[in-house]
C-alpha positions, 0 to 999 in steps of 0.5 A, a space after each residue: 903634350 904638345 899638339 902636332 900638325 898631324 893631330 890638327 890635320 886629323 881633326 880637320 879631316 874628321 870634322 870635314 868628312 862629317 860636314 861632307 856627310 851633312 851636305 848630302 843630307 842637306 841637299 836631299 832635303 833642299 831638293 824638295 823645293 823643286 817640287 810643284 809649289 803646293 807639294 813643295 811647301 807642305 813637304 819642306 815645312 814638314 821636313 823642317 819641323 821634323 828637324 827642329 823637333 826630333 831630339 836625335 836630330 838636335 844632337 846631330 845639329 849640335 855635333 854639326 855646329 861643333 864640327 863647323 867651329 872646330 873645322 874653322 879653328 883648326 884650319 887657322 891653327 894649321 895655317 899659323 903653324 905652316 906660316 911659322 914653319 916656312 917663315 925663313 924660306 918664304 921668299 923661295 916658295 915655289 908652290 905656284 908651280 906645282 900646287 893647284 889654285 884652290 890649295 893656295 887660296 883655302 884661306 880666301 875660299 874659307 872666308 867666303 864660305 864663313 861669311 855666307 854661313 853667317 848670312 845663311 844662318 841669320 836668314 833661315 836658321 835664326 828666323 825659323 828658331 827664334 821668330 814667329 813665322 806664319 803657319 801653313 795649312 798643316 800647322 807647321 812654320 812656313 819656312 818654305 815661303 821665307 826661302 822662296 821670297 829670299 831666292 826671289 832677290 837676285 843679289 842673294 842668288 848671286 851671293 849663293 852661287 859665288 859661295 857654292 863655287 868657293 865651297 866646290 873648290 874647298 871640297 875638292 882640295 879638302 877631300 883629297 887632303 883628308 884622304 891623304 891624312 887618313 891614309 886612303 890616298 894609296 897608289 892602288 886606290 888613288 884613281 878611285 879616290 880622285 873619281 869619287 872626289 870629283 863626282 861628289 864635289 860636282 854633285 854637291 856643288 851643282 845640286 845646291 847651285 841649281 836650287 836658287 837659280 831654278 826658284 829665281 828664274 823658273 819657279 
């Protein structure tokens, strides 16, 4: 059976909402970095050890990786289908008049996020999982020191900030798009959906952006 654009969008919506849930958990874990140094090191390293050693967390991690890949692949498929469908009327495309900037530049935003994920996974996930890190006083791998050292580099902080600005625009458009796809964008609830979408996007975006800025300039 031929896969339709709606089926692509449903997969995009499901994987996107799972990634939205993951971002909340990830932010809550990273907020431990804002604690006083000794306590932050102990708690963050314990938290990292818990995530890497728990079988349930490992299963969720594989679901996360699959969701990231699926989300990216189906985004490309939807873009390809849309371009093919609109090829004959592309010259007369008037979307700039009615659509927000983020919806017209999801490809650029997604590319920025993808590049950042490659850098981020290499510098933290790969280092933690496949290299011999020194241990802290509790015997856990000292990922905290790696994170602090990385955020001491201004170039990395700037890359991080730009990437999460891109993620913020991506989240805002993606949240409303997923709501429509799943039938939640009903006139009766549209205001509540918009408020929740904006609040979620601001909290996630500003929360993540604040951490490297605090570490670099204050801690």
